[in-house]
N, C-alpha and C positions, 0 to 999 in steps of 0.2 A: 325412051330410057336409054341413056348412054352409059356404056361401060368403059371404064378407064383401066387399062392394063399397064402395069409397071413392067416395062421391058428391062429395066435395070434394077434387079432386086438388091435391096440393102442400101440403096442410095439415101433414102430419107432416114432410115434407121441409123445409118452411119453418121449423118449430120446430127441426129439427136444424141447419139452416143458421144459424138465428138464434143457437142456443146455441154453434155452432162459431165464428161471427163474434165473439161476445162474448169467447170465450177468446182468439182471436188478437188482438183489439183490446186486451185487457188486457196481453198479453205485450209488444206493440209500445209500449204506453204506458209500461210499466216500463222498457223499453230507452231510450225517449226521455227519460224522467225521469233515468235514470242518466247518459246522455250529456250532458245539460244541466248536470251538476255542473261548475263551472269549475275546481275544484282537481284533479279527476281528469284533466280535459283538459290542464291545465298540466303535471301530472306526466308524463303520457304524452308530451307534446311535448318535455319536458326530457330524458326518457330517449332519445327518438329523436335529438335534437340532440347529446346527449352521446356516443352511440354513433358518430354520423357524425363528430364532432370528433375522437374517439379514433382512428378509422380514418384520417382525414386526417393527424393528427399522427404516427401510426405510420408511414405511408407516407413522409412528409417526412423523418422522422428516419432511416428505413432508407436512403433515397436519400442523405442527407447523410453517414451513417456509411460508406456505400460509397465516396463521393467522398473523404472524409477518409482512409480506409484506402489508397486509390490514391495520394493525395498523399504520405502517409507513406512508402509503399514507394518512390516516386520520390525523395523526400528522402533516404532511407537509401542508395539507390544512388548519388545524387549526392555524399553525404557520404563514402562509401567511395572514390569516384573522386577527389574533391578532397583527401582526406586524403593520398593518395600524392603529389599535385601539391604540396601545402603542405610536406610533409616534404622533397621534393627542393628546393623553393625555400629552405627554411631552411638546408639543407646548403650550397647554392650561396652564400647570403648569408654564412654563416660562413666559407667559403673565401675569399670576396671580402674580408671584413673582415680576415682573417689576412694576405692578400697586401698590403692597403693598409697595415696596421701594420708589416709587414716593410719596405715601401718607405719609410715614415716613419722607421724606425730607421736605415736606410741613409742617408737624406738628413740625418738629425741628425748621424750620425757624420761624414759628408762635410763638413757645414757647420762643424762645431766642431773639426776636427782641426788647423786652422791658426790657431786663435784666439790662442794664446800666441806663435806665430811672428809674427803681425801686431803684437801688443803690443810684443814685444821690438824689432821693427824700428822701430816708431814712437818708442819711448823712446830708442833709440840715435840715431835721426835728430834728435830734438828736444833731445838733451843738448848744452848749449853748452860752450865751452872753459872750462877751470879748474873744472870741476864733475864730480864722480864719485859713483857710487851704491855704497852698502854693503849694502843690503838691498832685496829685491824679493820680495814674497810675496802670495799670494791671501788675501783677507779674507772673501769670501763663502763660504757653505756649498757644499761640493762636491756637485753633483747626482748622482742615481743613474744608473748606466749605462743607456743606452737599452734598453728592452725589459724591465727589471726590474720585477716586480710589486710595487708598493708595499704591497699588502695583506699580503704575506708578510714584508716587511722592517720594516714599521711595528710598533713595540712600545710599548705604553702602560706608564708607570711602575707598579710594583706598589703604591705608596702613593697613587696617584691615585684620586680619587673617581669616581662614576658619570658625572658631567658631563664630566670630563676624558677618560674612556675613550670616551664617545660622540662627543666632538669629534674625538678621534684617529681613531676609526673612520670618521667622515665625511670627514676629510681624506685618509685612506688610500684611500677608495673612489674618489677622483678620479684621473683619468689623469695620470701624471707625465711623460708623453712631451712634452717641450718642445723645440722646434726650436732656439731660442736662449736657453738659461738665463742668468739674470743672473750677471755675473762682476765682482767688485770686487777691487782689488789695492792694495797699499801700497808706496810708494817711500821709502826712507830714504837720504839722501846728504849730501854736504858740498860747499861751494863757497867760494871766496875772494872772490867778488864777489856782493853782494846783488842787483845788477841781473841777473846771470846766472840767479839763481833765478826772477826775474820773467819773464825771457825763456823759461826752460824750461817754466814753467807755461803761458805763452801759446802756445808751439808745441805743447805736448801737447794743449791744448784745441782747437786748430785741426785736429788730426788727425781723419780720418773714422772712426778705430777707437777713439778715446778720448773720454770725456765726463766731466762732473762732477769736474773737477780742483779740489781744494781743499787749502789749506795747513792741516795739522793741528797742526804744532808747528814752531817755529824758535828756535834758541838759539846762543849763541857758545860754542865749545869750543876747546881748545888741542890742536893736533896738531903734534908735532915742534917744539914751542916757538913755533908760530905760531897766531894767532887765525883760525879759520875758522867759517863759519856752517853749522851742522848743521840740516837740515830734514827734515820728514816730510810726504809728500803722499799723499792718497787719491784714487783715480779708479776709473772703471768702464769696462768694454768696451762699445763701441757697434757695433751692426750697421751696416756701411757701406751707403750707398745703391747701387742697381743701377748698374753701369757702372764702379765703382771697382775691383772685383776682376775680373780677366779670367781666365777658365778656358779651358784648351785640352784637347780630348779626347785621351786617350792611345790611340794606335793601335799595336797589337802585331801584327806580321805572323804569319800562321798558315801553317805549312808543311804 
C-alpha cells in the first residue's frame, strides 16, 4: 500500500475552486449582459404596467356598473310609482276641463237667450211716430249651438282642392265656443217724414245694445195713394257694458 501525502495543501482545492468560480462568474456575466438589454427591460416594464392598468380599469368599471345598475333599479321603481300619479293627474285634468266647458256652455246660453228680446225692445223704443217696420231679419250666419263639435259638422266641398280641405280642417280644429257671437240684422220700414228716419237711426245708435247703424237704401214709394219713404237699415248687436243689465237670482222655495 502506498500513501500519497500532499505536501502543498490547498493546491487541488484551489484549482477546483478556481474552476468553479470561473463557471459561476460566466453565468452571472451572461445574466448581467441579458438584463442590460434596454428593449427587454422596456417590454417587461410595459407588460407590468399594462397588467396593472387593466386591473385598475376592470375594478373601476365593475364599481361603476354596480352603481349604474342600482340607479337604474331606483329609476324603474320611481317610474312605476310616478306613472300611476301621472295617470290620475291626467284623469283629473280631463274631468276639470269637461266641467269648465260645461260651465262655459251654460254661461253662453244664459248670456245669449235674451239677445233678441233686448234688440226688439230697443227698436220699439227708438221707433218714432209715423214710422213703421215691415221686415226685420238676421243677416249674420247663425252660430252653432253651444257644445257642438265643429269637427263633426264641418264638411269640405267635394270639388275643393287639397288647399281648401286643409284650410277647412284647420278652421274646424278651432274651438267654436264663443260667449257672444256676432249678430247682424236688417230693418226695412216706411215713414212719412224723412226727419223721422234720421231720428230713428240716431236713437238706435245711442242704444247700448245696438251698434253700426247704417242706411243701406232709401226710396220714395206709393202706399194707398200717398208718397212715403221706404228705407232699409243694417245694424249689429252690441254687448252692453256692465251695469246696464241687472240680473236677479231666482229663488225657488224647497219644501
